[in-house]
N, C-alpha and C positions, 0 to 999 in steps of 0.2 A: 478701213475704206471699203467699201463691197466689191467684191471683181467684178460688178457690171462699172463701177464708176473710174476704178482699176485700167479695164478695157477701153471707155473712152478717154483717157489719159494718154493711152498707147498710142490708137488710133489715131491721134493728134498728134502724136512725134513717130510718123514711118521710120523714122531709122534709127529710133530706139526701139522699138518693139518688138523684134526678135528678143533682146536683151529682157524685155519686159515680162514677156510669156513665159520664157526658160524661168522666171524666177519667179511666177506664177503659177504655175505648176511645177516650181519642186524639178525642173529638169528633167519630166517626163515626158516633154512635149513632143520633141523630135522623135522619140518610139512611135509619137501616134503618128507624125507625117507617113513616115515608115512604113507603121499597117497599113495604113490608108493605100499607100501606093502599092502594098503590098498584095491586098484583097481584089484591085482592079487594074493594075496597070501590064501590061505584057506589049512588046514589038507588034506596031501596027494597028493597035487600039486607038481611038479617039476618044477622049476624056474631057469633061466640060469641069472645069474646077469653077463653084461660084463662091464670090465673096475670097478671090485666092488673097489679097491683103499682100505681102511683101512674099509673095510664090512659094512659098516651105514644101506645101503638096503637092503642085504643078510642079516643080521640079525632081520631087524624087521619081513621081510620077515618069516626067520626060527623062529619066538617068535610069529607068529600067525599060527604054525602049517605045514608050508611048507618046504619039503627037496628042499636045493638049490645049484646051482653049482656058488661059483662064479671064476671067472678069470680076470686077471690082469698082466699085463708083470713087475710088479713091484715087486719083490720079498721081499722087506722090507715090503711096504705097507701092504704084505699079511703076513708077520707077525706080523705085530699091528691087522690084522683082526681075523687072529688068539687066539692071546692073548685075543682080547674082547670076543670072541667067548663062550673061556674058563673062563673065567674071569664071562659071563652071564650065565653060563650051558648051551650052545647051541651047545656046542663042534661037537657031532655026527649032527646035521640038516643040515648041512653047507659043501659042499667039497671045499678046497681051490686049482685051479689048475694055476701053472702061466704059461699063453698062453695067445698070442695076437688073435685080434679078426679074422685075415687070417687062425690060427688055427683050428678054431671053427668046419669047414667042415670037418676036418680030423677026429675030437675028436667026433662029437655028430650023433647021426644017425637020418634020418628026421621023423619028424612027434614022436619025441620023446620027445619033451619038452611042460608042460603047457600052460609057459608062458614065458618072456625072461624082462629085464628090465637092463637101464641103465642110470644112472645120470652124469654128469657132462663127458660124455668120448667122446660122438661124436663129440664134438668142436675142440678135439684136433687128429683126424683123416683126411686124406687126403680126397680128392672127392672119390677117387676110393675106398680108405678101407672103407667110407660109406655106397658106391656104396653093396660094397661086404660084409659088415657086416650085412647091411638092409635083401639084397636078401639072401645069408645063411640064417640067423639067423630065419625067414620068412619060410624057405623050412624045419626045424627043430619041427616049432610048430606044435602040433595036429589041426585037424580042432575046429575052433572054439577059437585059443589059442590067447591070448592079448600081444602084444609087445610096452613098455612102455618106452619110451626117455623122460628125463627133461635135460635140459641142457644149459647153457648161452644164453643170447641172446642181443643183442643191445639195450640199453636203449635208450628212446625215450627223454630222456633230459636230461640236466645236469646233475641233482639229482636222 
């Protein structure tokens, strides 16, 4: 099964998503979440997490003191994220919104964000959606803001 097909299966089972991604990444995904947060999250920063899923990057950023807006089109994924935030004691640090990338422009003002992040989302978007998400998100960043994208890549070999 290709990783793309495996991702579709995982997204249909939000409560098993984290375990599946850990298997697919051979246990390295948590390091990716922490590295993304390390790159952008400091106290007082406002960060948008596009395609936040079960909230791992959002929560990593919030645990570093940032305020986070986590958006995803999957309500079940957001429910998992909310439960994880409550368990971690980070409920008030993340605003969870059921939104797609096409709604970023209408919901967030220009130059309103310190940073934006996206992990394992852009490969799920059509080329037009990618273009829109990139241009709109960049316009929502304050001068000097950062946009970090981590996504699937094609392997260079069989293993």
